[in-house]
N, C-alpha and C positions, 0 to 999 in steps of 0.2 A: 504493499500499499505506500502511495507517495507521501503521505503525511508522516511516515516513519522514516523516510529517507532525507540525507542531509549532504552538503557540501562542506569541505574543510577551508576555512580561509587561511591565508599565508601566515598568520600567526598561531594557527592548529586550532582555533575556535570552530566548532561545528555549527553550521546555520542550516536550518531546514529548508528544503528545496522550495516549499509552496507556503506562502505567508499571506494572511487577511490584510488587503489594503482597507484603509478607513477614511481616505479623502471623501469629503462631503457627507459624512455620517455626524450629524451634529452630536454635541458631548452629551446632552441628556439622552440619546438613543445608542450612542456607541458601547455603553457598558453591556447591554443586551447582547448586541452584536457579537463582541468578544467573547462573552460568556458562552453563547451559542456556538461559535466556532470552536472554542477549546474543548466544549462537551463532545464535539464531532470529531477530535483528534488533533485539530490545528494546534501547533506550538510556535507559531511565528507571527507576530502582530506588528503591522508597520503603521507609524504615526508620525506627525511633524508638528512643530511649533504653529505652522500656517494653518493647520487644521482645525485648530482651536478645540481639540478634543483629547488632549493629552491626560487631563485629569479623569476623564471618562474611562480611558483605555486603562489608566492604572487602576482604578477601581474594579474594573472588569477582570484584571489579572489577579488582584488580591483576594477577590471574592469568589473565584472560580472554583475552589476546591483542590486545584492541581498545584504542586510544590513551585514556587517561583523560579527555581534553577531549572525547570524543565521547559520553561517558555523563554523564547528569544523576542525581546523587544528593541524595535529601531524607532528612534525619532531624528528630527533633521533641525539644524540651525537655520533660521528664517533666512531666506534669500536676500533680504534687505540689509541684513547686518554684516557690514563690511569692515569693521575693526576688531582688533584682538580683544578690547575691553568688552564691546558690545556682545561678542561671541563668547566669551568666557562667562559674563553674566547670564547669557542667555541658556548656556548648557546646564549652569546651576539652576536656572528657573525651569527648565524641562524636568529636571531630576526631582526638584520639589514637587512639581504637579504630578508627575507619574508616581511618586511615592513608593517605588518599587526597589530601592537599592541601585546598585550600579545598573545603568543601561547596558545592553548587549551591543548595540551598534548606535553611533550617532554620526550623521553626514552632513556635509554642507548641501542645502537643498537645490541650490543653483549657482553657477558661476557669476551670473548678474542679477540684480533686482529684476524681478518679474517685469516691472514696467520697461525695462531695457534688455529684456530677454532676446539674445542673437544680435545685439545691436553692436556699434561700432566700439564702444568702450569695453574692454576685457576684463578689467578688474583683476590683473595678474598679481599685482603687488598686494592688493586688498585680500585676495583670497590666500595668499602665503601667510598673512597676519590671522585670518581666521582658521587656517590649518595649524597654526602654532598653537592656538587656544585649544584645539581638538588634541594635538599630540600631548598638550600638557595634562589635559584631562585623563587622557589614556594612560600616561605615565603614573598619574596620581591614583589610579584604580577607580576613577568615577566611571568609566565606560570601558567594556571589554574589547571593543574594535572600533575602528574609525574609517570613514570612507567620504564619498562624494556623490553627486547626483546631476545628471544633465550635463557632465563635463565633456568637452570634445578632446581630441587627441592632445592639441595645443595647451588646453587647459591642464591636461593631466601631466603633459611635459613640464609645464611650468612649476608644479609642486614637486615633481620627481627630482628636479636639478638639485635641491638642497634640502629636502626634507629629512627629519630624522626618523620618522615613521612612514612606511609608504602608505597610500590609501590601499584599504582592503576590498572595497567595493566601489563600483560606479553604478548607481541607479539610474536607468535610462528608460526613455519611452521606446518600447520596442514590441512590435506585433506583426502579424502578417500585414504584408502591406507597407511596412515601415521597418525594415531589418537594416540598421547601419553596420554592414559586416566588417568594414575596415577598422571601425572603433570596436567591435567585439573581438576582432582578432589582436588588436594592438592591447587591449585589456588582458586578453589571455596571455599574450607574450609577457606582460608585466607581472603577472600574477594576481591581477585584480579580478575578484568575481564580479561578473555582471549580473544586476538585477532588472528584471523587466516589469516595469510598471505599465498599466494599461493594456495587459496582454489581449484584452477583448476591443481594442480602439476605442476606448469611451463608449462602448455599445455600437459603434458603427458596423462592426463586424456582423452583427446579427442581419443586417440588411444586404449582405454580399452574396449574389446568387452563386459566384464561383465557390465560396466556403460552404455553401448549402449543399452543393454537388458533392464536394469532398465529405463533407460530414455525413451526408446519406450513404455514401459508399462504406465507411467505417461503423454506421448504426449508431452515431454519437450526436451530441449537440455541438452547434458552433462554438459556444465557450469552452468546451471540452476540447475540441480540435485546436482553438487558440492558445489555451494553457499547455497542451500537451506540445505543441510546436516549440513554445519558449523553453520547455524542459529539454527537449531533445537538442537544442542549440547550447544547452549546458549552463543556462542562466537560472536564476531564482525567479519563480513566477510570483506575481503579487496581484491576484485578482481581487477586486473591490466588492463588497457587497454587503447588504444589511439584512438581504432575504435569507431565511434559514434554508429553504429549499435550493437557493443558489448557492449558498454556501456548501451546502453537502454534496450537490452534483458537480460543482466545479472540480472536485477532487476525485471522483469516480472515473479513474484514468487507467483502465485495465485493457489498454491497447497501444499498439506502436504504429507511428506514421512511416510509412515505407521510405526509402532514400530518395526515390523518384519523386515521390509526392513532396517531401521536404525540399527538395531541389527547386520545384515548381512553386511552392508556396514561397521560398525565400526570395524568388525573382519576381513576385507580384509588387507592383509599385515601384520596380527598380528602374 
């Protein structure tokens, strides 16, 4: 069962292959979603400062009846925080809201503030300052692993130039129709695990006729196809849902996509 499987980060820490994404799940609803997912066997929960639901995620983990050390919690430093002091304060703030002891993973949410996403200003020096705050939190034992999100190859190279601790993950938008293969290959070469957020393309995959045909061939749902695709690429998959039926069906993945179909799916949108 996929929920029992994990990857190993560059520092030796195990990370479950599938996690529950919590983007757009309000704080007052996320506790129930987290507890529901954990009751079904999920052991990896992904949140962020920007989601405004860290408190509810922490409550769900604390009250789920499963030992804390069995659950992997990820949160993210807000994209707009681009100084050492702001990042250091925000890391402590996230830990207080979660109230679950050391986080398992904290990542920089984006190399640029969202209002400037993929704009001309790259924030290379600012990201080094934020990374220093994460390195120090890691060395102090506040967090068990650190990484980044939405970083391109040159964003990663910027950190790798002189970091004391290499990023352990890069969480990126990756789904059928948007597979940044050169970035995935670079991360693999640097021993940076790729995490795929929005594996169902924010729901757009549900209306894709080509994916409907492939899903029908395997006797599965489109979301199951999309999640299995990201897993067969060797990435962590982070499907988001608050619907218990979807949370359950998303991990019923007792099939393998053929090499031929994987190659065809990877070329979609290329």
